[in-house]
C-alpha positions in Angstrom: 30.6 22.7 -1.5 27.2 23.8 -0.3 24.5 23.3 -2.8 22.2 26.2 -3.5 18.7 26.1 -2.0 15.7 25.6 -4.2 13.4 28.5 -4.7 9.6 28.3 -4.2 9.1 29.1 -7.9 11.2 26.3 -9.1 9.3 23.8 -6.9 6.2 24.6 -8.9 7.8 24.3 -12.3 10.6 21.7 -11.9 10.7 18.1 -10.8 12.8 17.7 -7.6 14.7 14.8 -6.3 13.7 13.4 -2.9 16.8 15.0 -1.4 16.0 18.3 -3.0 12.5 18.1 -1.6 13.9 17.4 1.9 16.2 20.5 1.6 13.4 22.7 0.5 11.3 21.6 3.4 14.2 21.8 5.8 12.0 22.7 8.8 10.0 19.5 8.3 11.0 15.9 8.8 10.8 14.4 5.3 13.1 11.3 5.5 11.2 9.5 8.3 9.4 6.2 8.9 6.4 6.1 6.5 4.1 5.4 9.5 4.7 9.0 10.4 4.2 10.4 6.9 1.8 13.3 6.6 -0.1 15.2 4.0 3.2 16.9 3.1 4.6 13.7 1.9 1.6 13.1 -0.3 2.1 16.6 -1.8 5.8 15.9 -2.5 4.8 12.8 -4.3 2.0 14.7 -6.1 -0.3 12.0 -4.8 -4.1 12.3 -5.2 -6.9 9.9 -4.2 -10.0 9.2 -6.3 -13.5 9.2 -4.8 -14.3 5.8 -3.4 -16.6 3.9 -5.7 -18.1 0.4 -5.6 -15.9 -2.2 -7.3 -17.3 -4.2 -10.2 -19.6 -6.9 -8.7 -18.0 -9.7 -10.6 -17.5 -13.0 -8.7 -14.8 -15.4 -9.6 -16.0 -19.0 -10.0 -14.4 -20.5 -6.9 -15.8 -22.6 -4.0 -17.7 -20.5 -1.4 -16.2 -19.9 2.0 -17.0 -22.7 4.4 -19.0 -22.4 7.5 -16.2 -22.2 10.1 -14.3 -19.6 8.2 -17.5 -17.5 8.0 -17.9 -17.8 11.7 -14.3 -16.8 12.3 -14.8 -13.8 9.9 -17.9 -12.6 11.7 -16.2 -12.9 15.1 -13.2 -10.9 14.0 -14.9 -8.2 11.9 -18.3 -7.7 13.5 -17.7 -8.0 17.2 -17.2 -4.8 19.2 -13.5 -5.4 20.2 -11.8 -5.9 16.9 -8.1 -6.9 16.8 -6.0 -6.1 13.7 -4.1 -9.4 13.9 -7.3 -11.4 13.9 -8.8 -9.4 11.0 -5.7 -9.7 8.9 -5.5 -13.4 9.8 -9.1 -13.9 8.6 -8.3 -12.4 5.2 -5.2 -14.5 5.0 -7.3 -17.7 5.7 -9.7 -16.7 3.0 -7.1 -16.0 0.3 -4.3 -18.4 1.0 -3.9 -22.2 1.1 -7.2 -22.8 -0.7 -7.6 -24.2 -4.2 -8.0 -23.0 -6.8 -5.5 -20.1 -7.1 -4.0 -20.3 -3.7 -2.1 -17.1 -2.8 1.2 -17.4 -1.1 1.4 -14.9 1.8 4.2 -13.2 3.7 4.7 -10.7 6.4 5.9 -7.1 5.9 7.1 -5.2 2.9 10.2 -3.1 2.8 10.5 0.4 1.4 13.9 1.2 -0.1 15.5 4.6 -0.4 18.8 4.6 -2.2 21.6 3.4 0.0 19.7 3.9 3.2 18.6 0.8 5.3 15.3 -0.6 4.1 12.3 0.4 6.3 10.0 -2.4 7.3 6.3 -1.7 6.6 4.2 -4.2 8.7 1.4 -5.8 6.7 0.4 -9.0 5.0 1.3 -9.4 1.3 0.2 -12.0 -1.3 2.0 -13.6 -4.2 0.7 -15.8 -7.0 3.3 -17.9 -8.8 7.0 -17.0 -9.2 6.8 -15.1 -5.9 5.6 -12.0 -7.7 3.7 -9.9 -5.2 0.3 -8.8 -6.3 -1.4 -7.2 -3.3 -1.1 -6.4 0.4 -3.5 -6.0 3.3 -3.4 -3.9 6.4 -6.0 -3.1 9.0 -6.5 0.5 10.1 -6.1 -0.5 13.8 -2.7 -2.0 12.9 -1.6 1.4 11.5 -2.9 3.2 14.6 -0.9 0.8 16.8 2.2 1.4 14.8 1.8 5.1 14.9 1.4 5.1 18.7 4.6 3.0 19.0 6.7 5.3 16.7 5.3 8.7 17.8 5.3 8.3 21.6 8.6 8.9 23.3 10.0 5.9 25.4 9.0 6.4 29.0 10.4 4.3 31.8 8.2 5.8 34.5 5.1 7.9 34.7 5.7 11.3 33.1 2.5 13.1 32.3 4.0 15.9 30.2 5.8 13.4 28.0 2.7 11.3 27.6 0.7 14.4 26.7 3.4 15.4 24.1 3.3 11.9 22.7 -0.5 12.0 22.3 -0.2 15.3 20.5 2.4 13.9 18.1 0.2 11.0 17.3 -2.6 13.4 16.6 -0.5 15.5 14.2 0.5 12.5 12.1 -3.0 10.9 12.0 -4.9 11.8 8.8 -8.2 13.5 9.1 -9.6 11.3 6.4 -8.9 7.7 7.2 -9.2 6.6 3.6 -6.4 9.0 2.6 -3.7 7.5 4.9 -0.2 8.2 3.7 0.9 4.8 5.0 -1.2 3.1 2.3 0.7 5.1 -0.3 4.0 3.9 1.2 2.7 0.3 0.9 1.8 0.8 -2.7 5.3 2.2 -3.5 7.0 -0.6 -1.5 4.9 -3.2 -3.3 5.7 -1.5 -6.7 9.4 -1.8 -5.9 9.1 -5.5 -5.3 7.1 -5.9 -8.5 9.6 -4.0 -10.5 12.5 -6.1 -9.2 10.5 -9.3 -9.9 10.1 -8.1 -13.6 13.9 -7.5 -13.6 14.5 -11.1 -12.6 12.3 -12.2 -15.5 14.1 -9.8 -17.9 10.8 -7.9 -18.5 11.7 -4.4 -17.3 12.7 -3.4 -20.8 9.6 -4.8 -22.5 8.3 -2.5 -25.3 6.0 0.1 -23.9 6.3 -1.0 -20.3 5.6 2.1 -18.2 5.4 0.7 -14.7 3.6 -1.6 -12.4 0.1 -1.8 -10.7 0.2 -2.7 -7.0 -3.0 -3.1 -5.0 -3.6 -2.7 -1.3 -6.6 -4.0 0.7 -7.6 -1.8 3.6 -10.0 -2.9 6.3 -11.3 -0.4 8.9 -13.9 -0.1 11.6 -16.4 -0.1 8.8 -18.3 -3.4 9.1 -19.7 -3.1 5.5 -16.8 -2.8 3.1 -13.2 -3.7 2.3 -11.4 -0.9 0.5 -9.1 -1.7 -2.5 -6.4 0.8 -3.4 -4.7 0.6 -6.8 -2.3 2.8 -8.7 -0.2 2.8 -11.9 3.2 3.4 -10.4 5.5 4.7 -13.1 9.1 3.4 -13.4 10.2 7.1 -12.9 8.8 7.1 -9.4 10.5 3.8 -8.6 13.8 5.4 -9.9 13.2 8.4 -7.6 13.4 6.1 -4.6 16.3 4.0 -5.9 18.2 7.2 -6.7 17.0 9.9 -4.2 19.7 12.4 -5.3 18.7 12.2 -8.9 16.3 14.7 -10.3 13.5 13.0 -12.4 13.2 14.1 -16.0 9.8 15.6 -15.4 7.3 16.1 -12.5 5.3 13.0 -12.0 1.9 12.3 -10.4 0.6 9.3 -8.5 -3.1 8.8 -8.8 -4.6 6.3 -6.3 -7.9 4.7 -7.1 -10.2 3.6 -4.3 -12.9 1.0 -4.6 -15.0 -0.8 -2.1 -16.0 -4.5 -1.9 -18.9 -5.4 0.4 -18.2 -8.1 3.0 -21.7 -9.6 2.6 -22.5 -12.2 1.5 -19.5 -13.6 3.2 -19.8 -16.9 1.3 -18.8 -15.2 -1.9 -16.3 -12.7 -0.5 -13.3 -14.7 -1.6 -14.5 -14.9 -5.2 -15.3 -11.2 -5.3 -11.9 -10.1 -3.9 -10.2 -12.4 -6.4 -12.2 -10.9 -9.2 -10.9 -7.5 -8.3 -7.3 -8.4 -7.5 -6.9 -10.7 -10.6 -9.2 -9.0 -13.1 -10.9 -12.2 -14.0 -14.0 -14.2 -13.3 -12.7 -17.7 -14.0 -9.5 -19.2 -12.7 -8.5 -20.4 -16.2 -8.7 -16.8 -17.4 -6.1 -15.5 -15.0 -3.1 -14.3 -16.9 0.5 -14.9 -16.0 1.4 -13.2 -12.7 3.9 -10.9 -14.4 1.1 -9.7 -16.8 -1.1 -8.9 -13.8 1.3 -6.3 -12.5 2.4 -4.6 -15.7 0.9 -1.6 -17.4 1.7 0.1 -20.7 2.8 -3.3 -22.1 2.3 -3.4 -25.8 3.9 -6.7 -26.8 1.8 -9.8 -27.2 
């Protein structure tokens, strides 16, 4: 039996399931690879971005970055021809395999939508103990490269009209404001899904007052001055929306993404400053349990 269409008025007053949103925007492609998400997807998720503001200038008490890593960082971030894999590798070298508080790192997150196959989201992600993911990192040139691969049609031989059409498609899915890239929101949601599952393994999903999780994403760009940190309180209701895309949520939800900046200089203390933001502590001994770092709305002691 065909389901009735959703009226424009009900969209403004009711919470819609993901499938209902897809039917309402039938002329648009909604269920697509997140690298091709557009402003419309942000509107469906009721996603907003804050103004970018400087992060707290706290510095965790950890050893400074050594000379050869500083040299490697400058080469990858400051030279004219920047490569995303080298930049992401530099951050990986700064944050992982170094004591104290070594992060474990992995490649690529996966966004789940109900019974559909998981969609791979290329990035680097970081865990701290119990394999609980805390944050991810992606470089803007990495996203641009992915977009080009996904948007351009496969061409076996020179075909100028097809190439031109592919370039136009890339342009239509590239955000005007680089700091408001929908791919970053997809990373936050995928990371939140992993965090929520990790809490489930620890039997903490039903903790009193637990409202959701707090993923963070580091975003590097052509900007040679700052790293951008994205954070959001992702409610369990939004995670449920993706787990059960046909189920209407109890009420309309909002996803508010906070953006802060961390200056690269002085590079010697960059690791300590990034850790202070990611772990909300200035001393290694003050870092809470990994599961507490990703929970919000938790009222039990």
